[in-house]
C-alpha positions in Angstrom: 0.0 -0.1 0.0 1.1 3.5 -0.7 0.3 6.9 0.9 -2.6 7.3 -1.6 -4.3 3.9 -0.3 -3.7 4.9 3.4 -5.6 8.2 2.8 -8.2 6.4 1.3 -8.7 4.0 4.3 -8.4 7.0 6.5 -11.3 8.4 5.0 -13.2 5.3 4.9 -12.5 4.7 8.6 -13.7 8.1 9.5 -16.9 8.1 7.4 -15.8 11.1 5.3 -15.8 9.4 1.9 -18.8 9.4 -0.5 -20.9 6.3 -0.8 -19.5 5.5 -4.3 -16.0 5.6 -2.9 -16.8 3.6 0.1 -18.3 1.0 -2.1 -15.1 1.1 -4.2 -12.9 0.8 -1.3 -14.9 -2.3 -0.1 -14.4 -3.9 -3.5 -10.7 -3.1 -3.3 -10.3 -4.7 0.0 -12.1 -7.9 -0.8 -10.0 -8.5 -3.8 -6.9 -9.4 -1.8 -7.1 -11.2 1.4 -3.7 -9.9 2.7 -4.8 -6.4 1.9 -8.0 -6.9 3.9 -5.9 -8.4 6.8 -3.8 -5.4 6.9 -6.9 -3.0 6.7 -8.4 -5.1 9.6 -5.4 -4.4 11.8 -5.4 -0.8 11.0 -9.0 -0.6 11.8 -8.4 -2.1 15.1 -5.8 0.6 15.8 -8.2 3.0 14.7 -10.9 1.8 17.3 -8.4 1.5 20.1 -7.3 5.1 19.5 -10.8 6.4 20.2 -9.9 7.1 23.9 -6.2 8.2 23.0 -5.0 11.8 23.5 -4.9 14.1 20.5 -1.7 14.2 18.4 -0.4 17.8 18.1 0.8 17.4 14.5 -1.3 14.7 12.6 0.4 15.6 9.2 3.9 14.9 10.5 2.6 11.5 11.8 1.0 10.7 8.6 4.0 11.7 6.6 6.3 9.5 8.7 4.1 6.6 8.1 4.0 7.2 4.5 7.8 7.4 4.5 8.3 4.1 6.3 5.7 2.1 4.3 8.1 1.1 1.5 6.1 -2.0 0.5 5.1 -2.5 -3.1 1.8 -3.8 -4.4 1.5 -7.4 -5.5 1.4 -10.8 -4.0 3.9 -11.2 -1.3 6.4 -14.1 -1.2 5.7 -14.8 2.5 2.3 -14.2 3.9 2.0 -14.2 7.7 -1.2 -15.1 9.5 -2.0 -14.9 13.3 -3.8 -18.0 14.6 -6.4 -18.1 17.3 -7.5 -15.1 19.4 -4.6 -13.1 18.2 -5.9 -13.0 14.7 -7.9 -10.1 13.2 -11.2 -11.7 12.3 -12.8 -10.6 8.8 -15.6 -8.2 9.7 -18.0 -5.7 7.9 -16.9 -2.1 9.0 -19.5 0.1 10.3 -18.4 3.9 10.3 -19.7 6.9 12.0 -18.3 10.4 11.4 -16.0 11.3 14.4 -14.8 14.9 14.9 -11.6 13.8 16.2 -10.9 11.5 13.2 -7.9 13.6 12.2 -6.1 13.1 15.4 -7.1 9.5 15.4 -5.6 9.1 11.9 -2.3 10.2 13.3 -2.5 7.7 16.2 -3.1 5.0 13.9 -0.3 6.1 11.6 2.2 6.2 14.5 1.2 2.7 15.6 1.1 1.2 12.2 4.6 2.7 11.5 6.0 0.8 14.6 4.0 -2.4 13.5 5.4 -2.3 10.0 8.9 -1.3 11.2 8.9 -4.3 13.6 7.7 -6.6 11.0 10.1 -5.6 8.4 13.1 -5.9 11.0 12.0 -9.5 11.9 11.7 -10.6 8.1 15.2 -9.2 7.3 16.7 -10.9 10.3 15.2 -14.2 8.9 16.2 -13.4 5.3 12.7 -13.0 4.1 13.0 -9.4 2.7 15.9 -7.8 1.2 17.7 -4.8 2.8 15.8 -2.4 0.4 12.4 -3.9 1.5 11.8 -5.5 -1.7 9.9 -9.0 -1.8 11.8 -11.9 -2.1 11.2 -13.4 -5.9 13.3 -16.4 -5.8 15.0 -18.8 -3.4 18.0 -19.4 -5.6 21.2 -17.8 -4.0 24.4 -18.6 -2.3 23.0 -18.8 1.3 20.4 -21.0 2.8 17.1 -19.2 3.8 15.3 -19.6 7.0 11.5 -19.2 7.3 10.2 -19.0 10.8 6.8 -18.9 12.5 6.2 -17.9 16.3 3.9 -19.4 18.5 0.2 -18.4 17.4 1.4 -17.7 13.9 1.5 -19.4 10.7 2.9 -18.6 7.1 2.2 -19.4 3.4 5.4 -19.4 1.5 5.9 -19.5 -2.2 9.3 -21.0 -3.2 11.3 -19.9 -6.3 10.4 -23.2 -8.1 6.6 -22.6 -7.7 6.3 -24.8 -4.7 3.8 -23.7 -2.1 4.4 -24.3 1.7 2.0 -23.5 4.5 4.2 -23.4 7.5 2.3 -24.2 11.0 2.7 -22.4 14.2 6.2 -22.5 16.0 7.9 -24.0 13.0 11.0 -23.5 11.2 11.8 -24.3 7.6 15.4 -24.0 6.1 15.7 -24.0 2.4 19.0 -24.7 0.7 19.9 -22.8 -2.5 18.3 -24.7 -5.4 21.1 -25.7 -7.8 21.7 -28.5 -10.3 20.9 -31.4 -7.9 18.1 -32.0 -5.4 15.9 -29.2 -3.8 16.5 -29.8 0.0 14.6 -28.5 2.8 14.8 -29.0 6.5 11.5 -28.8 8.6 11.3 -28.5 12.3 7.6 -28.4 13.1 4.6 -28.8 10.8 4.0 -27.7 7.1 1.7 -28.7 4.1 3.9 -28.9 0.8 2.3 -28.6 -2.7 5.4 -29.3 -4.7 6.2 -28.2 -8.2 7.4 -31.6 -9.4 10.6 -31.7 -11.4 12.0 -35.3 -12.2 15.6 -33.9 -12.9 15.6 -32.0 -9.4 14.2 -34.2 -6.6 12.4 -32.4 -3.6 13.7 -33.7 -0.3 12.2 -32.7 3.2 14.5 -33.5 6.2 12.4 -33.6 9.4 13.6 -35.2 12.6 15.1 -38.5 11.7 13.2 -39.1 8.3 13.6 -37.8 4.7 10.4 -37.3 2.6 11.1 -37.4 -1.1 8.4 -35.9 -3.4 7.3 -38.1 -6.3 4.7 -35.6 -7.7 2.4 -34.8 -4.8 0.8 -32.7 -2.2 1.6 -33.9 1.4 1.8 -32.9 5.0 4.8 -33.3 7.4 4.7 -33.1 11.3 7.8 -33.2 13.2 8.1 -30.9 16.1 11.2 -30.9 18.2 10.7 -33.4 20.9 8.2 -35.5 19.0 8.8 -39.2 19.2 8.0 -39.8 15.6 7.7 -38.2 12.2 4.2 -38.3 10.6 3.5 -37.8 6.8 0.2 -37.7 5.2 -0.2 -38.0 1.4 -3.1 -35.8 -0.1 -2.3 -36.7 -3.7 0.6 -38.5 -5.8 3.3 -40.3 -3.9 6.3 -39.8 -1.7 8.9 -42.0 -0.5 9.7 -41.9 3.3 13.1 -43.2 4.7 15.3 -42.7 7.7 18.1 -40.3 7.5 21.1 -42.2 6.4 19.1 -45.0 4.6 19.7 -45.8 0.9 17.2 -43.8 -1.5 15.9 -47.0 -2.7 14.8 -48.2 0.6 12.1 -45.7 1.0 8.5 -46.8 1.8 6.2 -45.5 -1.0 3.2 -43.5 0.3 0.2 -42.8 -1.9 -3.2 -40.8 -1.5 -4.7 -41.1 2.0 -1.6 -43.0 3.3 -0.3 -41.9 6.6 3.5 -43.0 7.2 4.8 -42.9 10.7 8.5 -43.2 11.1 9.7 -43.7 14.6 12.8 -42.7 16.6 14.7 -45.8 15.5 13.7 -45.6 12.0 11.0 -48.1 11.5 8.1 -47.1 9.2 4.6 -48.1 9.5 1.8 -47.2 7.3 -1.9 -46.6 7.7 -4.0 -46.8 4.6 -7.1 -44.7 4.1 -6.3 -42.1 6.7 -8.8 -39.4 7.3 -6.9 -36.2 6.3 -9.3 -34.0 8.8 -7.2 -34.3 11.7 -3.8 -33.7 9.8 -5.0 -30.6 7.6 -7.4 -29.1 10.1 -5.0 -26.5 11.2 -5.0 -25.1 7.7 -8.6 -24.5 7.9 -8.5 -22.9 11.5 -9.7 -26.0 13.3 -8.5 -28.0 16.2 -9.1 -31.8 15.8 -8.0 -34.6 18.1 -9.1 -38.4 18.2 -8.6 -40.0 21.3 -5.6 -37.9 22.1 -3.8 -37.7 25.5 -4.5 -34.4 27.2 -0.9 -33.5 27.3 -0.6 -33.6 23.5 -3.8 -31.6 23.2 -2.4 -29.0 25.7 0.9 -28.7 23.8 -1.1 -28.0 20.5 -3.3 -25.5 22.0 -0.5 -23.7 23.7 1.3 -23.4 20.4 -1.7 -22.3 18.4 -2.9 -19.5 20.8 0.6 -18.6 22.1 -0.2 -19.2 25.7 1.1 -21.2 28.7 -1.0 -24.0 29.9 -0.5 -25.7 33.3 -2.4 -29.0 34.3 -2.1 -29.1 38.0 -3.3 -32.9 38.1 -0.3 -34.6 36.3 -2.6 -37.7 36.2 -4.9 -36.0 34.0 -2.3 -35.5 31.3 -2.9 -39.2 30.2 -6.7 -38.8 29.9 -8.0 -38.8 26.4 -9.6 -36.1 24.4 -11.8 -36.2 21.2 -12.3 -32.8 19.7 -13.2 -31.0 16.4 -13.8 -27.3 17.1 -13.1 -24.0 15.3 -9.6 -22.6 16.5 -10.7 -19.1 17.0 -11.6 -18.3 20.7 -9.4 -19.7 23.5 -12.3 -19.9 26.1 -14.5 -21.9 23.7 -11.6 -24.4 22.9 -10.7 -24.7 26.7 -14.3 -25.5 27.5 -14.6 -28.1 24.9 -11.6 -29.7 26.4 -12.4 -29.5 30.0 -16.0 -30.0 30.3 -16.1 -33.7 29.0 -13.2 -34.4 31.4 -15.0 -32.7 34.3 -12.1 -30.4 34.8 -12.1 -26.7 35.1 -9.9 -23.9 33.7 -8.9 -20.3 34.6 -7.1 -17.7 32.7 -4.8 -14.8 33.8 -3.6 -13.0 30.9 -1.5 -15.6 28.8 -1.4 -18.1 31.6 -4.0 -20.9 31.8 -4.5 -23.3 34.7 -6.6 -26.5 34.2 -7.6 -28.1 37.5 
């Protein structure tokens, strides 16, 4: 977005634009989910600033924002999403004219400038955005690239070869430079890969003690640090799953709806006809568990909502949970977990206690 777009949004927020311009702005936002998300964030800042003190020089604040928002239009190479309650939910805006809107524009501008600057510094640190602020357009290069999501965050990454990766919360994806040989990535966490198949350049994902080789497919890999096994679910096509260090020819072939599980000593088991609902639920903002230990459920919920959850009765950690709920509001999720187990929860900030 450039200065012109921010000024348009400011008029829209303040209810100071003609009906025709308001309708045009709504269509413009709806045409791009990333644009809509950014507008939602700014609108939340706008609403939060309703009780803020007036800013003496709103023009200066607005110009500072425009100067710092050096982001070009177009589809970003890396799109970040907040999960759970930290997300800004899609909404219809209702505007009322506010005589203090000019000062509120400045408040939002200042806050948005800090938000954008912080995000840019984070992305540069991880090698996602060039020093000039330009979007990354290719993965080829001399140095590996690291893509990292925090707790309560996920990302969609378009690699230079056309492969699409949806990276789960608290996950790290390391991508080696694509050269004449294999395309190699290392995953710590969870991701869905929609691979641009190339028979001359194999696509390999190292995760834990496993290597997953694409044979023309869409597949999901889960291998968080500390997990006792690596899980690979194939949505379409085929992959070969093998232990690190094993010959390439020894891989176990997995086809559509096959779930491959490689344990800590390199043994692979296959479950045919696996239901993808549980393994892909996070990409649809849902939490799904089937007869899972409470301890496992708590870890996943903590990761999704970026909270700390303590279960004061350690015996309860082994109790089983079956759950399929929207992953939007933390209290709703906690209620769905605890009520069937006749447990209770309390919240204080980002700390949750189950008792």
